[in-house]
N, C-alpha and C positions, 0 to 999 in steps of 0.2 A: 481260188478255184470254187469254193462253195458259193461265193457271190454269183458266179456265172450260173450255177444251178438254180438259184432263186430268180435270176433274171429270165432264164429260159422257162421256168415254171410259170411265172406270171405272164410271159409272152404267149405260151401255149394256152393258158386259161383265157387270155384276152382274145386270141385268135379264134378259139372255139366259141366264145360268147358272141363275137362279131359274126361268125358264120351262122349261128343259130338265129340271131336277131335279124340279119339282113337278107339271107337267102330264102327263097320261096320254094325251092325244090326239097322234097322230103328226104331224099337220099343225102343231099348235102347237109341237111339239118342233123341227121344221124351221125354223119362224119364229124360235124362240129361238136356234137356231144362227146364223141369218142376222144377228140383232140383235147377237149376241156378236161376229160377224165385223166388223160395222160399227164397233163400239167399238174393236176391235184396229186397224182401218185408221185411225181417227181418232187413236189413240194414236201410231201410227207416223208419221203426217204431222205431228203436234204435236211429236214429238221432233226431227224434222228441220227444224223452223221456226226461223229466226234473224231477229230484227227488223233491218231495215236491209239485209239481204242482197239481192243481185240474182241473176237467173237465170244459171247457169253457161254461157251461150252468148255467146261473145265471139270477136273476131278478135285477132290479135297486136298490132294497133295500139291496141286498147282496153285491153290488159292493163297495169295499173299495180301497184306494190307495195302501195298502199293499198286496192286493190280487195277487196271482201268478197263472196264467193259463198256461196250456199246449197248444202248438200250434196245432190246429186241421188239418192243411193242410197236414202233412205227413200221418195222419190216413186216410184222404179222398183219397189221392193219392194211398195208399196201397189198400183200398177197390176197387178203380177203377182198379188197377193192377190185383187184384185177379179175377175180372170179365173178364177182357181182357185175362188173362192167361188161364182161363177155356175155353173160346171160341177158343183160339189158340190151346190148347191141343186137343180139340174135332175135330177141323179142321185137325190138323196134324194126328190124329189117323184115321180119315176118309181117308185121302190121303194114309196113310200106308196100309189100307185095300184095296184100289183100286190098289195100286202098287202090292200088294200080289196077287190080283185076276188077274192082267194083266200078271205079269212075273212069278208067282209061287215061289218067293223068297223075303226075306226081307233084303238080303245082298246087300249093296250098290255097292260092287265091281261087283257082278253078274249082277245087273241091268244095270250098265254102260257097261259091256261087251256085254250084250244082245242087248242093244240099238244101239251100234255101235259108 
């Protein structure tokens, strides 16, 4: 099951990279960056997963030497990454809107040609 997570994560990252590299529409480029970010988040969560592990929330009476806890660092990094990616996506979409207002197109080739 965890192998499927790795395959999906690399597929999402490759799909996002393909979209960023090949598409000339700014909106599609922002969507490709978001898809790539989802793949990275899935990879980080998958790396931190341990079968049979429990949440690292415990009291001292529940702590035993045979207790096996999941590492909470990848989960915290993923939550931070989700917040940062939401801000980056919002900022990117705002820039795309301003570029569209300024140049009247979202095609990167046209924007480069108009700018000189």
